[in-house]
N, C-alpha and C positions, 0 to 999 in steps of 0.2 A: 504494500500500500504506500503510495506517495505521501509526502508531507508537504502541505501547502502553507506558505507564509503570505498573508495578506497585509499589506501596508498601504497607506494613502498614495504612495508613489506607484504602486502596482502589486502584482502577485508573482511569487516565485514558487515553482513546484520542484521539490527535491525528490528525486527518484530513489528507490531502494538501493540500486547499485552505488549511487553517489553517497548515501548515508553509510553503506557498508565500507566504501573506500575511505571515508573520513575516519571511521572507527579503526579500520586496519592500520592506516597510516599512524594514528595516534598510539595504538597499542605497540606497533613495531618500532616506535621511536625509543622504546625502552631497550637498552643494550642487552642483547642475548635472548630476546623474546621474539617469537614469530607466531602469527595466528595460523592455526592448522588450516590447510586447504581442503576443499571438498564440500560436499553437501552437508548441511546442518551443522557446520562448525562455527557459524556466526549467525545470530538472529538479532535484528534490530526492530523494535516495535515502538511506534510513536502515537499512542492514543492521547488525544487532547493535550498535546504539547509536552508530554512527559515521556522521556526516552527510557526504554527498558532494553538492555543489551545483555546478550548471553554469548560468550565466545570461549573457544577452546584454544589453548596455547601450547606450544612446545617451548622449552627453555634450555639454554646452554647448560651443559654439565657444570656443576659447581655453583650455579647461581642460587642465591638465597631466595627461595620461592615466595615466602610471605611478603618480603620486601618488594620483589618484582611485581607481584600481583597488586599490591597497594599502589605502586607507581603506575601500573597500567590503568587501574581504576581512576586515578587522579587525572592522568593525561587524556583518557577517553572522555571523562566528564568535562574537563576544561575545553576540549576540542568541540564537543557538542554545544556547550554554552557559548563559546566564542563565535562560532559560525552561524548558529541558528538560535531563535528564541525558544530554547528547550530547557527544561530542568531534568536532572538525572533522577529517574524513578527507581533505578536499580541496575546494578552491573554484576552479573554472575560470571565468574571466571573459573575455568577448569584447566589445570595444567595437565595435559594429556600424557605427555611423555618427554623425557629429556631428549635433546637432539642427539641422535646416535652418532652423527658425524663428528661431534665435538667431545665425545667421551675418550679419555686417554686410554690407549691400549694397555692391556695387562702386560706386566713385565715378568718374565720367568727368571727365577734364581737358579743358577747352576750349582 
């Protein structure tokens, strides 16, 4: 569902892909964090001007997950508030898996 902003100067329609792109860009601005790709990894709902966001992340190995999740929440909320007349109704974050490519290989001891 599109989000429509009506102002005296005109109307702007923000499409779901544009909202998703804004959320992804904000979330991935946190070092070591990526939004998981694929269906149902990101959900943005905007009933009555209150944004509700659910997203799944991958995180670099060694990243402190609670701190990273809080930073993602803050950056997404800030991005939504700065770009659109929205309040943050809720932001659910699930860290799905560490990024396998960044896990240090096991070392064998001879």
